[in-house]
C-alpha positions in Angstrom: 15.7 -48.1 -7.3 18.9 -46.8 -8.5 18.9 -42.9 -7.7 18.2 -44.0 -3.6 21.7 -45.9 -3.6 22.9 -43.1 -5.4 21.4 -40.0 -3.0 22.8 -42.5 0.1 26.3 -42.9 -1.2 26.5 -38.8 -2.1 24.9 -38.2 1.8 27.2 -40.3 3.5 30.4 -39.6 2.0 30.1 -36.2 1.3 31.8 -34.3 3.9 29.6 -31.7 4.2 26.5 -33.8 5.1 24.1 -34.2 8.4 26.3 -31.2 10.3 24.9 -32.7 13.4 26.8 -31.5 16.4 28.5 -33.5 19.5 27.2 -30.7 21.9 26.4 -27.2 21.5 28.1 -24.0 19.4 31.3 -24.6 18.7 31.9 -28.4 19.0 32.9 -30.3 15.8 30.6 -31.6 13.4 30.6 -35.4 13.1 31.6 -35.1 9.8 34.8 -33.5 11.0 35.4 -35.9 13.3 35.1 -38.7 10.9 37.6 -36.9 8.7 40.2 -36.1 11.6 39.6 -40.2 12.4 41.9 -41.0 9.8 44.7 -39.0 11.3 43.9 -40.1 14.4 44.3 -43.7 13.4 47.8 -42.8 11.9 48.8 -41.5 15.5 47.6 -44.0 17.6 49.2 -46.6 15.5 52.3 -44.6 16.2 52.0 -44.5 19.9 50.7 -48.2 20.1 53.7 -49.4 17.9 56.4 -46.7 20.6 54.7 -48.0 23.7 54.5 -51.7 22.7 58.8 -51.4 22.3 58.9 -49.5 25.6 57.0 -52.8 27.1 59.3 -55.3 25.4 62.2 -53.3 26.6 61.3 -52.6 30.0 63.3 -54.1 33.0 62.0 -57.6 34.8 60.1 -56.6 37.8 62.3 -57.9 41.3 59.2 -59.5 42.3 56.3 -60.1 39.4 59.6 -60.9 36.9 57.9 -60.8 33.3 54.1 -61.1 34.7 54.3 -57.4 35.1 54.3 -56.7 31.0 50.4 -57.9 31.4 49.8 -55.1 33.7 50.9 -52.7 30.8 48.1 -53.7 29.1 45.7 -54.5 32.2 46.0 -51.3 33.7 44.8 -49.1 30.5 42.4 -51.4 30.0 40.9 -50.9 33.2 41.0 -46.9 33.1 39.3 -46.8 29.2 37.1 -49.1 30.4 36.0 -46.5 33.1 36.8 -43.7 30.8 34.2 -45.2 28.2 31.6 -45.5 30.2 31.8 -42.0 31.9 31.8 -41.2 28.1 28.8 -43.4 27.7 27.1 -41.8 30.6 27.3 -38.2 29.3 26.4 -38.8 25.8 23.1 -40.4 27.6 22.1 -37.8 29.7 22.7 -35.1 27.0 20.5 -37.3 24.5 18.0 -37.1 27.2 18.1 -33.7 27.3 18.2 -32.4 24.3 16.7 -35.2 22.6 20.4 -35.1 20.6 20.4 -37.7 17.7 24.0 -37.1 17.6 24.6 -38.0 21.4 22.7 -41.4 20.8 24.5 -42.5 17.7 27.5 -41.5 20.1 26.1 -43.5 23.4 25.5 -46.5 20.9 28.8 -46.4 19.6 30.6 -46.4 22.7 29.1 -49.3 24.3 30.7 -52.0 22.7 34.2 -50.4 23.0 33.9 -50.2 26.0 32.8 -53.9 27.0 35.5 -54.9 24.7 38.1 -52.8 27.1 36.5 -54.1 30.3 36.8 -57.6 28.4 40.3 -56.8 28.2 41.0 -55.6 31.7 39.1 -59.1 33.2 41.2 -61.6 31.4 44.9 -59.4 31.5 43.8 -60.1 35.2 42.9 -63.2 35.4 46.4 -64.2 33.4 48.1 -61.8 35.7 46.4 -63.3 38.8 47.1 -67.0 38.6 50.9 -66.9 39.1 50.6 -63.9 41.4 47.7 -65.2 43.5 47.4 -68.4 42.7 44.1 -68.2 40.9 42.5 -67.1 37.8 40.0 -65.4 39.4 39.0 -64.4 43.2 36.1 -62.7 43.9 38.1 -59.9 44.9 35.8 -56.0 44.9 37.7 -54.8 42.3 37.5 -57.9 40.1 33.9 -58.1 40.8 33.3 -54.6 40.6 34.4 -54.8 37.1 32.7 -57.9 35.7 29.4 -55.5 36.9 30.7 -53.2 34.7 31.0 -55.5 31.8 27.7 -56.7 32.2 26.3 -53.3 32.7 27.7 -53.0 29.0 26.4 -55.8 27.7 23.2 -55.0 29.5 23.4 -52.0 27.4 23.9 -53.5 23.7 21.2 -55.9 24.4 19.0 -53.6 25.5 19.1 -51.5 22.7 19.3 -54.5 20.4 15.7 -56.0 21.6 13.7 -52.9 21.1 12.8 -52.0 17.6 12.1 -48.8 17.8 15.2 -46.5 17.8 13.6 -43.6 20.1 12.3 -45.7 22.5 15.6 -48.2 22.4 17.9 -45.2 22.5 16.2 -43.4 25.6 15.9 -46.9 27.5 20.0 -47.5 27.3 20.1 -44.3 28.1 18.6 -44.5 31.4 20.2 -47.7 31.5 23.5 -46.3 31.5 23.0 -43.5 33.8 22.0 -45.6 36.9 24.3 -48.1 36.2 27.2 -45.5 36.7 26.8 -45.8 40.5 29.0 -48.5 39.8 32.2 -46.1 38.5 33.0 -45.0 42.4 32.7 -48.4 43.8 35.6 -49.6 41.2 37.7 -46.7 41.7 37.6 -46.9 45.7 37.4 -50.5 46.6 40.9 -51.0 46.9 40.4 -47.9 49.7 36.9 -49.0 50.9 37.6 -52.7 51.3 40.8 -55.5 52.1 41.2 -56.7 48.8 43.5 -58.8 47.2 43.9 -55.9 44.0 47.3 -54.0 44.5 47.3 -50.3 44.9 46.9 -47.7 42.4 49.6 -48.8 39.8 50.7 -44.5 39.1 53.0 -42.5 41.4 54.9 -42.9 44.0 55.7 -45.8 45.7 55.0 -43.8 49.2 51.3 -43.1 48.0 50.5 -47.0 47.6 51.8 -47.6 43.9 52.8 -50.9 42.4 55.2 -49.4 39.5 57.1 -46.5 39.7 61.4 -45.8 38.3 61.8 -47.3 35.0 58.6 -49.3 34.7 56.2 -46.7 34.9 57.3 -45.1 31.0 55.9 -47.9 29.0 52.9 -48.0 31.4 52.3 -44.2 30.7 52.8 -44.8 27.3 50.5 -47.1 26.4 47.8 -45.4 28.8 48.2 -42.6 26.2 48.0 -45.2 23.4 45.2 -46.6 24.8 43.3 -43.5 25.1 43.8 -42.6 21.6 42.6 -46.1 20.2 39.4 -45.4 22.7 38.8 -42.7 20.9 39.1 -43.7 17.4 37.0 -46.5 17.8 33.9 -44.8 19.1 34.2 -42.4 16.0 34.9 -45.7 13.7 31.6 -47.1 15.4 29.5 -43.9 15.3 30.7 -43.4 11.5 29.1 -47.0 10.6 26.0 -46.4 13.1 25.5 -43.2 11.4 25.6 -44.8 8.2 23.1 -47.7 8.8 20.7 -44.7 10.0 21.0 -42.9 6.7 20.4 -46.0 4.7 17.4 -47.2 7.0 15.9 -43.8 6.7 16.4 -43.8 3.0 14.9 -47.6 2.7 11.7 -46.2 4.5 11.0 -43.0 2.4 11.8 -45.8 -1.1 9.4 -48.2 0.6 7.2 -45.6 1.7 6.7 -44.2 -2.2 6.9 -46.9 -3.3 
């Protein structure tokens, strides 16, 4: 009873264990990612602190007032919800092609992180929309397609949890994630394809239809960079938890089979 526990701790904590690569030769092993994630966490915290300082010291928008500060979280969250789903799709495709356990772990780790960003996007958008549009929700093309993305994330999580066999669960969720990627271009181009209440892109110049420019832009840029690091940190952190759980489950299976 004691030996498996000791082996598990050594297996999980040793920096040289399980040299699984994320994708192909030359990529960092998961253990190196885990080791770097501690420093990534401190960097993320520093970036978030700097971004928040800029958010609260930025000037008030002459049209939106203080409501513009909500966009400093809403826009980066929306971008990250899309970026994480792109990563989820790539990890899923790699898992199906190479039967990579590492890709499967990263795909599983990406889903709840992406779902959190999508939820923050919808909630912050509703808070911003109430004073600007006069309603908490509208069945706008951009809002509806983002809601579909959240449902896709939740579906991927639920499907994996609903299948006892981890191999079948990984394949099923990978297929669902890949098919669900069709929602990404719909979200991105929805404000161009349809007449929507949603504002045009927030980055760029006013001549291109952007809505945040001048002194209001730096807080958005800094928060966007901070959210990229935050999303990466959370995915790696979740992947470490998943890998540890899988190692424990394997050791428990071995212990049971030898009992």
